[in-house]
N, C-alpha and C positions, 0 to 999 in steps of 0.2 A: 946906858944899861948895856950889856954884852947880850948876843943873840941867843943864847942858852936861857939866860934869865927871862928874857922876853917871851921865849917860847914857853917855860914852865909857867910862866904867869898866865898867858894865853889858855894853857892847857887846863889849868886850874880853873880859870874864869869858864871854860868851854862846860868843864863838867859841874862845875855850881849851876850854870844856866839849865843844863839838860836835867840836872837832879831837882831843880825847882820844877820844871815841867811835870816830873814825874810826882814830886809832891801834891802839886796844884789836881794832877787827875786822879792821884789817890783821894784826896781830898772831895772831888766830885765824887767817886764812886763810893765814899762812905768807908774806906778802909781804916783799919784801927792803925796805931804808929808802928806795930811791926811791919804791916803790909805796906804802910808808906814807905817804911826804910827800904824794904826790898825792891818798890816800884821805882824809888829814888835812886838805887843802887845801879839799877840795871839801866835806866835811862842815862845817868851820868859817867858810868864806867863800861857800860856794855860795849859800845863802839871800841873803845882802847883794848878791851878784852881780845874783840875777835881779831883786831889788828895785830896784836902781839901773838895770838897764836897761829896766824896767817905766817906771820914772820920765823915762825919757829925760835922765839927769843927764850924760850924757857919759860920759868913762872912770870904770867903777866906783871907788868909795872902796877898794875891797881891792886896786886897781891903782895909783891915784893916790898913795895914803899907805901906802907900804911897813911902816911901823910895824904894820898890822894883820897881817903875816906874824909878828910877834913871839909873839903867843900859839900860834901854830901850830906854830912850832919848837919853844917851852918843852914844849908837850904832846907832840910827839913823841919830845922827850928824856925826858921824865917816864915815856913808856910805855916807850922803849928801855933805859931804866938799872931799869926795874923799880919805880920810885918810886910808880907807880900801874899794878896789873896786874889784870886779869880773875880772877874766883873762879868757882869751878866750876859756881854757880847762874847765872851769865851775868847777875849784877846791876851789876856796876861799869860795864858798857858804858851800861845802861838808865838808870842815875842820870844819868851825865854827859850822855846825851841828852836827858834832861828838863830838865837845869839849860839846855841852850842852847835847848829849845822853850820853855820859862816866859820866858826873856831876848829872845829874838828876837821873840817874838810882840807883844810891848811896845814894842821898839826900831821893828820893821817899821812898825807902826801910828802911831808918833809921827813917823817921818820922813815917812812917806806923807803925813799930816795936815798937816806943816809944808809940805809941797811943794804944797799947795792941793787935795789930795783929799777929795772927801765923805766923811762918816762911813763908809758903807758900801763904799765902794771901798778906805778906807784899812784897814777891817778884814780884808777879802780880802787885800790885797796884805800885812797884818800877818801873817795865818796862812800867805801864801804864803813870806814870809819865815823862819817859825819851822819849816816842813816842808820847804822845798827842798834844803837842804843835807846833812839826813839821808836824803831821798830818793835824791839823786844818789849819797850814799855807799852807800848799801844798793844801789843798781841795779848801780854800778860791780862791786861786791864778790858780785853774783849771789846777794843775798839778797831775801827778799820786803819790801820797803819796810814800815816801822813803820806809815805811811799807811794800810795796807791790810791790817796783821796785826791780826784780831778780838780777838785776847787782851791786854785791856787799852786802854781808849780812849785814843787818840792826839791826833786832830786837835780834837776837842770842847774839850777844856782851851785849845787855843791860841784857838779861836773866843771862848771865855768871856774871855781875858785880853786879845785884840784889842778885843773890845766893850766890855770895862771901860776900855781905856785910851781908846778913843775917845769915850765918854760925858765921862769924866773930862775931856778934851781940849777939846770942845764947852763943858763948864760952867765951863771955867778952873781946874778942881779938878787939874789934872795936875802934880806937882812929883816932885822924886826919889823922895822918901819913898813918894808914890803909885806909882810905878813899881816900886820894890822889894816893895811890899806886894802887888800885882798879881801879879808874877812868882813870889812866895812861894806864893801861892793856886794858881796854875796848875802848879807844883812839886810841892806837897803831893797835888793832885787827880791829877796823873798817878803819881805814886808808890803813892797809895792802891788806882788802879785797877789798877796791876800786882799789887800786894798780895793783893787781893782777887779778882782776875780779873774787875771789871767790864767790859761788853761795851755795845755799839752793837746795837740790833736789826737784824737782816739786813735786806737789801734787797727780799725777798719774804718777806710774812706766811705762818709756819707752815712754811717750807722748812727742811728740817734742814740743819746745818752740814756741809759737806764733801759734799753730794749734789750728781749730775751734773745 
């Protein structure tokens, strides 16, 4: 399979994963179908829209190519029909969110690099693409965004994936297989962080968590 075909498939899969997370959160909040569609769209398409606006590429891909709405609608139907449903431990939402995070940090970096950005800027935009949709989802649903949740590292795996992608691109090693492997590593790290409660050090040394 050609690289472009692999990358399109990964972006569609990432959109679906994030859209599922939005649909599950909407179900948890008791939103109606219209509200669920909005939240799923924000989660699935938000990061890519931010990326395209920053790159000044005209109409964002999500709006220029309606096919990107297909995984959002499919995700919404899966949640509505309870083919995918949240368990009592709230793990399903976080697993799909991790899937979107891992795929979008790779795709965002690749698109930024091919647009001519330097490696550092490509990494930053890759991370923004990865966390943008989920952050919009959580803010609209009045939840603490995962990017600010100290329970389980979130942005750090995205930085790792974006940096690995940028290095591979600079060295000419970036292939469809590389993209899948990097995304797999990011996904695994995120799930391990959730399972074992890994945390990033607080912004102030020796400050107790939750203190004012």
